[in-house]
N, CA and C of each residue as an Amber inpcrd file, in Angstrom:
protein
   330
  88.3600000 -19.5020000  15.8600000  88.8900000 -18.9850000  17.1100000
  88.2320000 -17.6400000  17.4230000  87.8800000 -17.4490000  18.6620000
  87.2040000 -16.2250000  19.0770000  88.1340000 -15.0300000  18.9670000
  87.5470000 -13.8870000  18.7070000  88.3070000 -12.6440000  18.6720000
  88.8600000 -12.3540000  20.0640000  90.0130000 -11.7430000  20.1110000
  90.5850000 -11.3720000  21.4120000  89.7540000 -10.2690000  22.0640000
  88.8560000  -9.6520000  21.3180000  87.9980000  -8.6010000  21.8550000
  86.6660000  -9.1320000  22.3740000  86.4070000 -10.4250000  22.1890000
  85.1650000 -11.0350000  22.6650000  85.4120000 -11.6310000  24.0460000
  84.6670000 -11.1570000  25.0460000  84.8340000 -11.6540000  26.4120000
  84.1060000 -12.9830000  26.5920000  84.7460000 -13.9180000  27.2790000
  84.0820000 -15.1490000  27.6970000  83.4970000 -14.8540000  29.0740000
  82.1890000 -14.6960000  29.1480000  81.5260000 -14.3110000  30.3910000
  81.0620000 -15.5380000  31.1710000  81.0530000 -15.4110000  32.4970000
  80.6060000 -16.5020000  33.3730000  79.5890000 -15.9650000  34.3750000
  78.9580000 -16.8950000  35.0930000  78.0520000 -16.4940000  36.1720000
  78.7700000 -15.5520000  37.1410000  80.0470000 -15.8370000  37.4140000
  80.8080000 -15.0950000  38.4190000  81.1510000 -13.6720000  38.0000000
  81.4200000 -13.4400000  36.7090000  81.8730000 -12.1040000  36.3060000
  80.8640000 -11.3390000  35.4420000  79.6720000 -11.8800000  35.2560000
  78.6780000 -11.2510000  34.3850000  78.3100000  -9.8480000  34.8550000
  77.9620000  -9.6930000  36.1240000  77.5620000  -8.3780000  36.6400000
  78.6800000  -7.3630000  36.4720000  79.8950000  -7.7690000  36.7980000
  81.0430000  -6.8690000  36.7100000  81.2610000  -6.3900000  35.2720000
  81.1740000  -7.3040000  34.3050000  81.4960000  -6.9780000  32.9210000
  80.3280000  -6.4630000  32.0890000  79.0960000  -6.7630000  32.4960000
  77.9270000  -6.3820000  31.6930000  77.0190000  -5.4080000  32.4410000
  76.5020000  -5.8280000  33.5810000  75.5420000  -5.0010000  34.3180000
  76.1760000  -3.6960000  34.7830000  77.4110000  -3.7630000  35.2340000
  78.0970000  -2.5720000  35.7410000  78.9700000  -1.8830000  34.6910000
  78.8590000  -2.2960000  33.4360000  79.6850000  -1.7180000  32.3740000
  79.3130000  -0.2530000  32.1430000  80.3130000   0.5460000  31.8060000
  80.0790000   1.9640000  31.5360000  79.6100000   2.1900000  30.0980000
  79.6480000   1.1290000  29.2870000  79.2060000   1.1930000  27.8950000
  78.0950000   0.1680000  27.6870000  77.3730000   0.2520000  26.5620000
  76.4250000  -0.8280000  26.2580000  77.1740000  -2.1700000  26.1580000
  76.4360000  -3.2540000  26.3250000  77.0350000  -4.5920000  26.2380000
  76.1270000  -5.4950000  25.4140000  76.7350000  -6.2370000  24.4820000
  76.0150000  -7.2050000  23.6580000  76.4890000  -8.5910000  24.0820000
  75.5500000  -9.4390000  24.4960000  75.9140000 -10.7530000  25.0220000
  75.2480000 -11.8470000  24.1980000  76.0710000 -12.7680000  23.7230000
  75.6250000 -13.9280000  22.9470000  75.5430000 -15.1330000  23.8800000
  74.3350000 -15.6540000  24.0710000  74.1410000 -16.8810000  24.8560000
  74.1660000 -18.0410000  23.8730000  75.0700000 -18.9980000  24.0890000
  75.3190000 -20.0550000  23.1150000  75.6680000 -21.3620000  23.8300000
  75.8240000 -22.4300000  23.0370000  76.3050000 -23.7170000  23.5530000
  77.1420000 -24.3920000  22.4640000  78.0650000 -25.2150000  22.8910000
  79.0000000 -25.8900000  21.9850000  78.2780000 -26.7390000  20.9360000
  77.1780000 -27.3730000  21.3150000  76.4670000 -28.3130000  20.4380000
  75.4910000 -27.6270000  19.4770000  75.3500000 -26.3140000  19.5860000
  74.3460000 -25.5590000  18.8290000  74.9250000 -25.0800000  17.4920000
  74.4650000 -25.6600000  16.3920000  74.9880000 -25.2820000  15.0670000
  74.6840000 -23.8250000  14.7060000  73.4450000 -23.3190000  14.9110000
  73.2190000 -21.8970000  14.6260000  74.1330000 -20.9830000  15.4590000
  74.4600000 -21.4120000  16.6780000  75.3810000 -20.6270000  17.5210000
  76.7530000 -20.5500000  16.8640000  77.2050000 -21.6810000  16.3400000
  78.5120000 -21.7070000  15.6700000  78.4890000 -20.8390000  14.4100000
  77.3430000 -20.8190000  13.7260000  77.2110000 -19.9930000  12.5250000
  77.2500000 -18.5010000  12.8720000  76.7750000 -18.1580000  14.0460000
  76.7100000 -16.7610000  14.4540000  78.0220000 -16.2710000  15.0870000
  78.8580000 -17.1700000  15.5440000  80.0930000 -16.7950000  16.2450000
  80.9670000 -15.8080000  15.4690000  81.1940000 -16.0060000  14.1580000
  82.0290000 -15.0330000  13.4360000  81.4330000 -13.6230000  13.4240000
  80.1190000 -13.5230000  13.3650000  79.4560000 -12.2140000  13.3940000
  79.7130000 -11.5240000  14.7270000  79.5840000 -12.2740000  15.8180000
  79.8230000 -11.7100000  17.1530000  81.2720000 -11.2320000  17.2570000
  82.2040000 -12.0340000  16.7590000  83.6200000 -11.6620000  16.8060000
  83.9120000 -10.4280000  15.9550000  83.2730000 -10.3180000  14.7930000
  83.4520000  -9.1380000  13.9390000  82.9390000  -7.8850000  14.6530000
  81.7900000  -8.0020000  15.3090000  81.2410000  -6.8660000  16.0510000
  82.1770000  -6.4750000  17.1890000  82.7490000  -7.4690000  17.8680000
  83.6800000  -7.1890000  18.9650000  84.8780000  -6.3970000  18.4580000
  85.3720000  -6.7530000  17.2870000  86.5100000  -6.0350000  16.7100000
  86.1130000  -4.6180000  16.2830000  84.9240000  -4.4860000  15.7060000
  84.4770000  -3.1850000  15.1970000  84.1290000  -2.1970000  16.3080000
  83.6630000  -2.7040000  17.4460000  83.2060000  -1.8210000  18.5230000
  84.1400000  -1.8390000  19.7350000  85.3890000  -2.2250000  19.5300000
  86.3690000  -2.2500000  20.6210000  86.4250000  -0.8870000  21.3090000
  86.3000000  -0.8980000  22.6280000  86.3690000   0.3410000  23.3930000
  85.0600000   1.1020000  23.4670000  84.0750000   0.7230000  22.6420000
  82.7880000   1.4180000  22.6310000  81.6770000   0.5750000  23.2410000
  81.7660000  -0.7510000  23.0460000  80.7280000  -1.6780000  23.5040000
  81.4150000  -2.9350000  24.0320000  80.9110000  -3.4560000  25.1430000
  81.3770000  -4.7540000  25.6300000  80.6730000  -5.8210000  24.7940000
  81.4340000  -6.7120000  24.1920000  80.8510000  -7.8260000  23.4400000
  81.3260000  -9.1100000  24.1110000  80.3620000  -9.9370000  24.5340000
  80.7330000 -11.1550000  25.2410000  79.8550000 -12.3260000  24.8860000
  80.3000000 -13.4860000  25.3430000  79.5890000 -14.7390000  25.0880000
  79.4100000 -15.4830000  26.4030000  78.2410000 -16.0900000  26.5760000
  77.9590000 -16.9150000  27.7470000  77.6320000 -18.3260000  27.2690000
  78.4400000 -19.2820000  27.6830000  78.1580000 -20.6840000  27.3890000
  77.0470000 -21.1230000  28.3420000  75.8550000 -21.3750000  27.7890000
  74.6870000 -21.6630000  28.6290000  74.8100000 -22.9840000  29.3800000
  75.5750000 -23.9320000  28.8450000  75.7570000 -25.2070000  29.5410000
  76.6220000 -25.0450000  30.7850000  77.5660000 -24.1240000  30.7340000
  78.5060000 -23.9330000  31.8400000  78.0720000 -22.8270000  32.8000000
  77.1310000 -21.9980000  32.3910000  76.7030000 -20.8460000  33.1990000
  75.1880000 -20.7920000  33.2700000  74.6290000 -21.7620000  33.9530000
  73.1680000 -21.9110000  34.0040000  72.4780000 -20.7980000  34.7880000
  73.1130000 -20.2830000  35.8300000  72.4580000 -19.2640000  36.6590000
  72.1350000 -18.0080000  35.8670000  73.1260000 -17.4870000  35.1510000
  72.8950000 -16.2490000  34.3960000  71.9450000 -16.5210000  33.2260000
  72.0200000 -17.7080000  32.6560000  71.1150000 -18.0660000  31.5590000
  69.6670000 -18.1180000  32.0510000  69.4610000 -18.6840000  33.2280000
  68.1060000 -18.7410000  33.8010000  67.6230000 -17.3510000  34.1970000
  68.5270000 -16.5350000  34.7230000  68.1590000 -15.1850000  35.1530000
  67.5640000 -14.3750000  34.0070000  68.0750000 -14.5890000  32.7920000
  67.5890000 -13.8250000  31.6420000  66.6340000 -14.6270000  30.7660000
  66.1350000 -15.7490000  31.2840000  65.0930000 -16.5070000  30.6110000
  65.5050000 -17.0800000  29.2730000  66.7310000 -17.5490000  29.1850000
  67.2150000 -18.1100000  27.9250000  66.5930000 -19.4930000  27.7440000
  65.6940000 -19.6020000  26.7740000  65.0310000 -20.8900000  26.5280000
  65.3520000 -21.4280000  25.1400000  65.9580000 -20.6000000  24.3000000
  66.3760000 -21.0150000  22.9620000  67.7020000 -20.3200000  22.6630000
  68.5620000 -21.0090000  21.9550000  69.8380000 -20.4070000  21.5900000
  70.0670000 -20.5690000  20.1030000  70.7960000 -19.6580000  19.4790000
  71.4270000 -18.5120000  20.1260000  70.4100000 -17.4350000  20.5070000
  70.6870000 -16.7960000  21.6270000  69.9660000 -15.5990000  22.0360000
  71.0130000 -14.5210000  22.2700000  70.7880000 -13.3580000  21.7090000
  71.6950000 -12.2260000  21.8930000  70.9080000 -11.1250000  22.5940000
  71.4760000 -10.6310000  23.6850000  70.8140000  -9.5720000  24.4490000
  71.7140000  -8.3400000  24.4750000  71.0950000  -7.1880000  24.2280000
  71.7970000  -5.9150000  24.3050000  71.4200000  -5.2350000  25.6160000
  72.4310000  -4.8510000  26.3760000  72.2390000  -4.1760000  27.6620000
  72.7450000  -2.7380000  27.5630000  72.0570000  -1.8560000  28.2860000
  72.5310000  -0.4810000  28.4290000  72.2090000  -0.0300000  29.8390000
  73.1900000   0.5420000  30.4990000  73.0330000   0.9790000  31.8980000
  72.5410000  -0.1700000  32.7750000  73.0230000  -1.3780000  32.4880000
  72.6950000  -2.5470000  33.2990000  71.3440000  -3.1690000  33.0170000
  70.5800000  -2.5870000  32.1020000  69.2350000  -3.0860000  31.7880000
  69.2000000  -3.7140000  30.4000000  68.4130000  -4.7760000  30.2720000
  68.2130000  -5.4090000  28.9730000  67.3420000  -4.4770000  28.1300000
  67.8500000  -4.0660000  26.9510000  67.0510000  -3.1710000  26.1030000
  66.5830000  -3.8440000  24.8130000  67.2240000  -4.9300000  24.4240000
  66.8050000  -5.6250000  23.2090000  67.2340000  -7.0840000  23.3100000
  66.3570000  -7.9730000  22.8380000  66.6450000  -9.4070000  22.8850000
  66.3680000 -10.0060000  21.5130000  67.3630000 -10.6910000  20.9760000
  67.2470000 -11.3630000  19.6780000  67.3160000 -12.8650000  19.9120000
  66.3560000 -13.6070000  19.3850000  66.3660000 -15.0650000  19.5300000
  66.5390000 -15.6940000  18.1570000  67.4840000 -16.6180000  18.0550000
  67.7580000 -17.2770000  16.7860000  68.8920000 -16.5930000  16.0430000
  69.2340000 -17.1610000  14.9060000  70.3160000 -16.6390000  14.0790000
  69.9620000 -15.2350000  13.5970000  70.8920000 -14.2900000  13.7570000
  70.6270000 -12.8930000  13.4250000  71.5740000 -12.3900000  12.3440000
  71.1140000 -11.4110000  11.5990000  71.9400000 -10.7450000  10.6140000
  72.8180000  -9.7090000  11.3150000  74.0420000  -9.5670000  10.8460000
  74.9660000  -8.5980000  11.4320000  74.3760000  -7.1910000  11.3810000
  73.7320000  -6.8440000  10.2680000  73.1710000  -5.4970000  10.1090000
  72.1400000  -5.1780000  11.1950000  71.3340000  -6.1760000  11.5830000
  70.3220000  -5.9540000  12.6200000  70.9750000  -5.7150000  13.9810000
  72.0230000  -6.4820000  14.2760000  72.7290000  -6.2980000  15.5480000
  73.4540000  -4.9470000  15.5660000  74.0770000  -4.5940000  14.4400000
  74.7620000  -3.2950000  14.3480000  73.7800000  -2.1420000  14.5490000
  72.6110000  -2.2430000  13.9470000  71.6130000  -1.1750000  14.0810000
  71.2070000  -0.9950000  15.5430000  71.0230000  -2.0930000  16.2580000
  70.6530000  -2.0250000  17.6710000  71.7870000  -1.4350000  18.5060000
  73.0220000  -1.8330000  18.2030000  74.1780000  -1.2970000  18.9310000
  74.3030000   0.1960000  18.6770000  74.2030000   0.5980000  17.4180000
  74.3320000   2.0090000  17.0710000  73.2540000   2.8490000  17.7520000
  72.0540000   2.2880000  17.8360000  70.9540000   2.9880000  18.5120000
  71.2680000   3.1580000  19.9970000  71.8440000   2.1210000  20.6110000
  72.1870000   2.1810000  22.0330000  73.3140000   3.1940000  22.2920000
  74.1800000   3.3570000  21.3160000  75.2950000   4.3050000  21.4590000
  74.8690000   5.7480000  21.2140000  73.7550000   5.9330000  20.5300000
  73.3230000   7.2890000  20.1400000  72.8980000   8.1110000  21.3460000
């Protein structure tokens, strides 16, 4: 089960919650059928709990939100993108280690 701190993002609310966010935002692009995505889900939820109030952490189901997925050139999943001030600053493709994502988040917060 997803953390209550992990936002379920859609095409309709992506700009409001990520692009216009006052804090950095980490977004996991995933799909239900993707096993590596399922393996990464607990890491995303842990980060959401650890960075509550400091970073927006969200997930975009690429099957249900094709527009935003195409806008950011998602061609492989999982893809995790870190945004700051509405701009993409780092993109991770494939299964990632929590430490690597934390390092990128901490750098964005510095």
